[in-house]
Structures are given as C-alpha cells and as structure tokens.
NUSE-633772 format. One record per residue (C-alpha): residue number from 0; residue in one letter; x, y, z. Coordinates in steps of 0.02 Angstrom, whole numbers, always signed. Layout:
r resi:NUM, resn:A, u:X, v:Y, w:Z
...
! end
This chain:
r resi:0, resn:M, u:-2543, v:+472, w:-2698
r resi:1, resn:A, u:-2526, v:+659, w:-2667
r resi:2, resn:K, u:-2365, v:+745, w:-2710
r resi:3, resn:Y, u:-2295, v:+877, w:-2595
r resi:4, resn:K, u:-2187, v:+1018, w:-2656
r resi:5, resn:D, u:-2041, v:+1082, w:-2556
r resi:6, resn:S, u:-2088, v:+1251, w:-2489
r resi:7, resn:V, u:-1980, v:+1393, w:-2548
r resi:8, resn:T, u:-1982, v:+1538, w:-2427
r resi:9, resn:T, u:-2003, v:+1715, w:-2486
r resi:10, resn:R, u:-1973, v:+1797, w:-2318
r resi:11, resn:L, u:-1883, v:+1963, w:-2333
r resi:12, resn:N, u:-1789, v:+2063, w:-2203
r resi:13, resn:V, u:-1819, v:+2243, w:-2252
r resi:14, resn:D, u:-1812, v:+2326, w:-2084
r resi:15, resn:R, u:-1729, v:+2496, w:-2089
r resi:16, resn:S, u:-1571, v:+2450, w:-1995
r resi:17, resn:T, u:-1536, v:+2302, w:-2110
r resi:18, resn:V, u:-1563, v:+2399, w:-2271
r resi:19, resn:Y, u:-1458, v:+2548, w:-2216
r resi:20, resn:R, u:-1313, v:+2435, w:-2166
r resi:21, resn:V, u:-1298, v:+2353, w:-2338
r resi:22, resn:S, u:-1121, v:+2385, w:-2397
r resi:23, resn:D, u:-1084, v:+2232, w:-2503
r resi:24, resn:S, u:-1171, v:+2103, w:-2609
r resi:25, resn:I, u:-1179, v:+1973, w:-2470
r resi:26, resn:M, u:-1274, v:+2092, w:-2358
r resi:27, resn:F, u:-1388, v:+2133, w:-2505
r resi:28, resn:A, u:-1424, v:+1947, w:-2529
r resi:29, resn:S, u:-1462, v:+1931, w:-2343
r resi:30, resn:I, u:-1611, v:+2047, w:-2367
r resi:31, resn:F, u:-1690, v:+1913, w:-2475
r resi:32, resn:L, u:-1621, v:+1764, w:-2380
r resi:33, resn:P, u:-1607, v:+1818, w:-2198
r resi:34, resn:Q, u:-1600, v:+1645, w:-2118
r resi:35, resn:K, u:-1436, v:+1604, w:-2033
r resi:36, resn:S, u:-1430, v:+1434, w:-2120
r resi:37, resn:A, u:-1451, v:+1509, w:-2294
r resi:38, resn:A, u:-1268, v:+1542, w:-2338
r resi:39, resn:N, u:-1270, v:+1428, w:-2491
r resi:40, resn:R, u:-1436, v:+1502, w:-2548
r resi:41, resn:R, u:-1363, v:+1678, w:-2533
r resi:42, resn:A, u:-1215, v:+1619, w:-2638
r resi:43, resn:A, u:-1336, v:+1548, w:-2767
r resi:44, resn:F, u:-1434, v:+1712, w:-2765
r resi:45, resn:L, u:-1276, v:+1810, w:-2801
r resi:46, resn:A, u:-1217, v:+1686, w:-2933
r resi:47, resn:I, u:-1383, v:+1699, w:-3027
r resi:48, resn:L, u:-1380, v:+1889, w:-3017
r resi:49, resn:L, u:-1200, v:+1901, w:-3075
r resi:50, resn:E, u:-1221, v:+1774, w:-3215
r resi:51, resn:L, u:-1374, v:+1865, w:-3278
r resi:52, resn:R, u:-1297, v:+2037, w:-3259
r resi:53, resn:N, u:-1140, v:+1988, w:-3356
r resi:54, resn:Q, u:-1230, v:+1911, w:-3505
r resi:55, resn:P, u:-1223, v:+2020, w:-3662
r resi:56, resn:C, u:-1413, v:+2027, w:-3681
r resi:57, resn:K, u:-1449, v:+2006, w:-3493
r resi:58, resn:R, u:-1525, v:+1834, w:-3531
r resi:59, resn:L, u:-1485, v:+1659, w:-3471
r resi:60, resn:V, u:-1546, v:+1507, w:-3567
r resi:61, resn:S, u:-1520, v:+1399, w:-3413
r resi:62, resn:T, u:-1456, v:+1409, w:-3235
r resi:63, resn:D, u:-1396, v:+1229, w:-3238
r resi:64, resn:H, u:-1212, v:+1276, w:-3259
r resi:65, resn:I, u:-1211, v:+1387, w:-3105
r resi:66, resn:A, u:-1208, v:+1242, w:-2981
r resi:67, resn:A, u:-1052, v:+1163, w:-3056
r resi:68, resn:E, u:-965, v:+1328, w:-3090
r resi:69, resn:Y, u:-985, v:+1396, w:-2914
r resi:70, resn:G, u:-980, v:+1233, w:-2814
r resi:71, resn:L, u:-1162, v:+1238, w:-2762
r resi:72, resn:S, u:-1291, v:+1100, w:-2761
r resi:73, resn:P, u:-1413, v:+1100, w:-2908
r resi:74, resn:S, u:-1562, v:+1095, w:-2788
r resi:75, resn:C, u:-1496, v:+1249, w:-2697
r resi:76, resn:V, u:-1483, v:+1345, w:-2861
r resi:77, resn:T, u:-1655, v:+1286, w:-2916
r resi:78, resn:K, u:-1739, v:+1333, w:-2752
r resi:79, resn:T, u:-1655, v:+1502, w:-2754
r resi:80, resn:R, u:-1707, v:+1532, w:-2934
r resi:81, resn:V, u:-1887, v:+1485, w:-2890
r resi:82, resn:M, u:-1883, v:+1607, w:-2743
r resi:83, resn:M, u:-1813, v:+1746, w:-2853
r resi:84, resn:A, u:-1948, v:+1716, w:-2983
r resi:85, resn:R, u:-2085, v:+1710, w:-2850
r resi:86, resn:I, u:-2029, v:+1877, w:-2779
r resi:87, resn:G, u:-2015, v:+1951, w:-2953
r resi:88, resn:I, u:-1829, v:+1984, w:-2970
r resi:89, resn:I, u:-1811, v:+1870, w:-3121
r resi:90, resn:R, u:-1931, v:+1788, w:-3242
r resi:91, resn:K, u:-1929, v:+1662, w:-3381
r resi:92, resn:R, u:-1987, v:+1730, w:-3546
r resi:93, resn:E, u:-1970, v:+1653, w:-3718
r resi:94, resn:G, u:-1854, v:+1518, w:-3649
r resi:95, resn:Y, u:-1734, v:+1639, w:-3564
r resi:96, resn:W, u:-1711, v:+1693, w:-3385
r resi:97, resn:Q, u:-1703, v:+1882, w:-3372
r resi:98, resn:F, u:-1722, v:+2022, w:-3247
r resi:99, resn:S, u:-1900, v:+2071, w:-3204
r resi:100, resn:S, u:-1977, v:+2234, w:-3148
r resi:101, resn:V, u:-2112, v:+2150, w:-3041
r resi:102, resn:F, u:-2019, v:+2171, w:-2875
r resi:103, resn:R, u:-1978, v:+2354, w:-2911
r resi:104, resn:N, u:-2159, v:+2387, w:-2961
r resi:105, resn:T, u:-2220, v:+2301, w:-2802
r resi:106, resn:L, u:-2110, v:+2412, w:-2694
r resi:107, resn:N, u:-2172, v:+2565, w:-2788
r resi:108, resn:K, u:-2352, v:+2510, w:-2754
r resi:109, resn:V, u:-2312, v:+2494, w:-2568
r resi:110, resn:L, u:-2244, v:+2671, w:-2571
r resi:111, resn:Q, u:-2402, v:+2733, w:-2657
r resi:112, resn:L, u:-2509, v:+2646, w:-2526
r resi:113, resn:L, u:-2406, v:+2724, w:-2387
r resi:114, resn:E, u:-2439, v:+2895, w:-2462
r resi:115, resn:I, u:-2626, v:+2859, w:-2469
r resi:116, resn:Y, u:-2640, v:+2788, w:-2294
r resi:117, resn:T, u:-2533, v:+2919, w:-2209
r resi:118, resn:A, u:-2629, v:+3066, w:-2282
r resi:119, resn:A, u:-2748, v:+3146, w:-2159
r resi:120, resn:S, u:-2936, v:+3116, w:-2174
r resi:121, resn:V, u:-3024, v:+3281, w:-2196
r resi:122, resn:D, u:-3209, v:+3241, w:-2196
r resi:123, resn:P, u:-3312, v:+3155, w:-2060
r resi:124, resn:E, u:-3372, v:+3021, w:-2182
r resi:125, resn:S, u:-3193, v:+2963, w:-2212
r resi:126, resn:R, u:-3159, v:+2956, w:-2026
r resi:127, resn:N, u:-3315, v:+2851, w:-1997
r resi:128, resn:R, u:-3261, v:+2732, w:-2136
r resi:129, resn:E, u:-3090, v:+2717, w:-2055
r resi:130, resn:R, u:-3170, v:+2672, w:-1889
r resi:131, resn:Q, u:-3272, v:+2538, w:-1978
r resi:132, resn:Y, u:-3111, v:+2466, w:-2054
r resi:133, resn:I, u:-3033, v:+2461, w:-1881
r resi:134, resn:E, u:-3184, v:+2368, w:-1811
r resi:135, resn:M, u:-3181, v:+2246, w:-1958
r resi:136, resn:A, u:-2995, v:+2216, w:-1933
r resi:137, resn:K, u:-3026, v:+2164, w:-1752
r resi:138, resn:R, u:-3131, v:+2016, w:-1810
! end
C-alpha cells in the first residue's frame, strides 16, 4: 500500500508592500506563512527561531520541547520545522538543528540573476537569442 506524505507548503509572500510593512516578529513570520489559517504555524515558526537564537551555541538537539512549552501541537511544530528546513532557514547537522545560510544564499542568487537579466543586450546576437527564449517560453 502506498504511503502519502502530508504536504508542507513553502509558499512565501515577499511582495514589496508586505516586506516593507514588517514591524514585528509576527509580521515577519507571515512572510513565510501567509495563509490566514496559519496562526499556530506562525507561532511555531517564531518559537523555533527564538529557541534557536537563545541557545548558547545556536544549536538545538531537538524541537520536541517546543510544543509543550508554548502550547502548540507537536505536528504543528514538526510541519513548521520541515518547512523551515525545506526553505533553508534551518538545517540539521551532526544531530543538532541550527541556522542555515541556504535561504540567504538563494536570495542573493535571485539578486544576481536580476542584475544579469535587467542589463541591456548590446549585440544583435544576444537580442536574437532573447527572442528565441521568448518563443520557447510560449510553448
């Protein structure tokens, strides 16, 4: 019998107006969990961040205690932790949960690509190649 995993969304809300309005940690968490029904997941997101941030070595052996300590369901904490790892905010290494640079590096790569794709094409060959990409994208 096939087993089905619960899907864990990694939808982000990074539109300009949302990001510029961030003034507290709840609004920050809503960038990563924008769904209206995700209040407990936002709380779990913040609890994981704060627990990790306040550890002396910035490492957590387990996130199991977070559910009981903050009055959240264990499945909510687990799903949120999975989402945070999938995005690249945290990672498990050598048996510890710790902050990761993957998400930051991904955003930096997006910025690099924006610089590349917003620079003007100077030669006719580049312009022809761009037209070919546009035609291929239509298919």
